[in-house]
C-alpha positions in Angstrom: 62.8 35.1 -5.0 61.9 32.5 -7.6 63.6 29.8 -5.6 61.4 30.7 -2.6 58.2 30.6 -4.6 59.1 27.1 -6.0 59.8 25.8 -2.5 56.4 27.2 -1.2 54.5 25.6 -4.1 56.1 22.2 -3.4 55.2 22.4 0.3 51.6 23.4 -0.6 51.3 20.5 -3.0 52.6 18.0 -0.4 50.1 19.2 2.3 47.1 19.0 0.0 47.9 15.6 -1.5 45.4 12.9 -0.7 46.2 9.4 -1.9 43.6 7.7 -4.1 42.9 4.2 -2.9 40.1 3.5 -5.3 42.2 0.9 -7.1 43.3 -0.9 -3.9 41.9 -4.5 -4.1 40.1 -5.6 -0.9 37.7 -8.2 0.4 36.7 -6.4 3.7 37.4 -3.2 5.5 40.7 -4.5 7.0 42.2 -4.4 3.6 41.7 -0.6 3.3 43.6 2.3 4.9 42.0 4.5 7.6 39.0 6.6 6.5 38.4 4.1 3.6 36.0 1.1 3.5 35.8 -1.9 1.3 33.2 -1.8 -1.5 32.8 -5.6 -1.5 30.7 -6.0 -4.7 33.2 -3.8 -6.6 36.2 -5.4 -4.9 38.1 -2.2 -4.2 38.4 0.5 -1.5 36.2 3.6 -1.4 36.0 6.7 0.7 34.2 6.2 4.0 32.2 9.4 3.4 30.2 7.6 0.7 26.6 7.0 2.0 25.9 3.3 2.1 22.4 2.0 1.7 20.9 -0.8 3.7 21.0 -2.8 0.5 23.2 -1.3 -2.3 22.8 -4.4 -4.5 19.8 -2.7 -6.1 19.1 1.0 -6.8 17.2 2.8 -4.0 14.5 5.4 -4.8 15.4 7.6 -1.9 18.4 6.8 0.4 18.3 10.0 2.3 16.5 8.1 5.0 16.7 4.4 5.9 14.5 2.2 3.8 12.4 -0.5 5.3 13.0 -2.9 2.4 15.1 -2.0 -0.6 15.2 -5.5 -1.9 12.1 -4.5 -3.8 11.2 -1.0 -5.1 9.2 1.1 -2.6 6.5 3.5 -3.6 7.5 6.1 -1.1 10.7 5.9 1.0 10.6 9.5 2.2 8.5 8.3 5.1 8.4 4.9 6.8 6.3 2.4 5.0 3.5 0.6 6.9 4.1 -2.7 5.1 6.1 -3.2 1.9 6.4 -6.9 2.4 2.9 -7.2 1.0 2.2 -7.1 -2.7 0.5 -3.7 -2.6 -0.3 -1.0 0.0 -3.2 1.3 -0.5 -1.3 4.4 0.6 2.3 4.4 1.7 2.4 8.2 2.2 0.7 7.6 5.5 1.9 5.7 8.5 -0.7 3.0 8.5 -2.9 1.1 6.2 -6.7 1.1 6.8 -7.3 -2.2 5.2 -6.9 -3.5 1.6 -10.6 -4.0 1.3 -10.2 -5.2 -2.2 -8.7 -8.4 -0.9 -11.2 -8.9 2.0 -14.1 -11.4 1.6 -17.6 -10.6 2.9 -19.4 -13.1 5.0 -22.1 -15.2 3.2 -25.5 -15.5 5.0 -28.9 -17.0 4.0 -32.5 -16.8 5.2 -35.2 -19.5 4.5 -36.2 -19.2 0.9 -40.0 -19.9 1.4 -40.9 -19.1 5.0 -44.5 -19.0 6.2 -45.9 -17.1 9.1 -45.3 -20.2 11.2 -41.6 -20.3 10.2 -38.9 -18.7 12.4 -36.5 -16.6 10.3 -33.2 -18.2 11.1 -30.2 -16.4 9.7 -27.5 -19.0 8.6 -23.8 -18.1 8.4 -22.6 -20.1 5.4 -19.1 -18.5 5.0 -17.5 -16.4 7.8 -15.7 -14.0 5.5 -12.0 -13.2 5.6 -10.0 -10.0 6.2 -7.2 -8.8 3.9 -4.7 -11.0 5.7 -6.8 -14.2 5.2 -8.0 -14.4 8.8 -11.7 -15.4 9.2 -14.1 -13.0 10.9 -15.5 -14.3 14.2 -18.0 -11.6 15.5 -20.6 -9.6 13.7 -23.2 -6.9 14.0 -26.6 -7.8 12.6 -29.2 -5.3 11.5 -32.7 -6.4 10.5 -35.3 -4.5 8.4 -39.0 -5.3 7.6 -40.3 -3.8 4.4 -37.3 -1.5 4.5 -37.8 -0.2 8.0 -35.2 -0.9 10.7 -36.2 -3.5 13.4 -34.0 -2.6 16.3 -35.8 -5.2 18.5 -33.9 -7.9 16.7 -30.5 -6.2 16.3 -27.6 -8.7 16.7 -30.0 -11.6 16.8 -29.6 -14.6 14.5 -33.3 -15.5 14.6 -36.6 -13.5 14.3 -39.4 -15.6 15.7 -42.4 -16.5 13.6 -44.7 -14.6 16.0 -43.1 -11.4 14.8 -43.9 -11.9 11.1 -46.9 -11.6 8.9 -47.6 -12.8 5.3 -46.2 -10.7 2.4 -43.6 -9.0 4.6 -40.1 -8.5 3.2 -37.4 -9.2 5.8 -33.7 -8.5 5.3 -30.6 -8.9 7.4 -27.2 -7.2 7.0 -24.2 -8.9 8.7 -21.1 -6.7 9.2 -17.8 -7.9 10.9 -17.4 -6.0 14.1 -13.7 -5.3 13.3 -14.8 -3.7 10.0 -14.8 -5.0 6.5 -17.3 -5.8 3.8 -20.9 -6.9 4.9 -23.0 -9.8 3.8 -26.8 -9.7 3.4 -29.9 -11.8 2.8 -33.6 -11.3 2.4 -36.8 -13.2 2.1 -40.6 -12.7 1.8 -43.1 -14.3 4.2 -45.6 -16.5 2.3 -49.3 -17.0 3.0 -49.9 -20.1 5.1 -52.7 -22.4 4.1 -55.5 -22.9 6.6 -55.6 -26.1 8.6 -58.7 -28.3 9.1 -58.3 -30.9 11.8 -61.3 -33.0 10.9 -64.7 -33.2 9.1 -67.8 -34.1 11.2 -70.6 -35.9 9.2 -74.1 -35.9 10.5 -76.2 -37.9 11.0 -74.0 -40.7 12.1 -76.1 -43.3 10.4 -77.5 -41.7 7.2 -80.2 -43.4 5.1 -80.4 -43.6 1.4 -83.1 -40.9 1.3 -81.6 -38.8 4.1 -79.4 -35.7 3.9 -75.8 -35.7 5.1 -74.2 -32.5 6.5 -70.4 -32.0 6.7 -68.9 -29.6 9.3 -65.2 -28.8 9.5 -63.6 -29.2 12.9 -60.5 -27.6 14.4 -60.0 -24.9 11.7 -56.9 -22.8 12.1 -55.4 -20.1 9.8 -52.1 -18.6 10.9 -52.7 -15.5 8.7 
């Protein structure tokens, strides 16, 4: 009976034995037995059931799913990242970035600094502005106000004609990139225009020493 038990134990041990090839030196998978692969950095074979990362030269924060870029630490690899090749994403728990507005540059615009009622208010684009990728903005929405009140008649116009203005009015324009992004603005106050006198008429035409001379303005114009 004891002899039979010893034989059964020997057979069981032989069936359950699995060789350990962890110490087998290799340079590629061809140097390892079936069901084993070569761990090249370590230089020895390892069981093929080990999960390999897309880049095992550095620790991964979560290798339960494929990582988009494990050459640098990811903030959230449990979901696909929108762009980890950039220095910083605003939120990688969502699929897409809205726009890193902190790195976008608003357009710079200007209005005449001392306009009169005879001056057209021409809005000048001095700097186009740039999105978070460094690309310049090319199209804009323009909103005008006069003394704080919207002036829809001049929406998306770069010029408000002098005929639409009066002295002491405060005009302002807000320029927003049509693709979204930070806006630029400018404002100015319309000044009082001086009256214009074309000529002075003196009468009589040949005054005498004892006579009286009268001066009369000619061609008087006041734009205000």
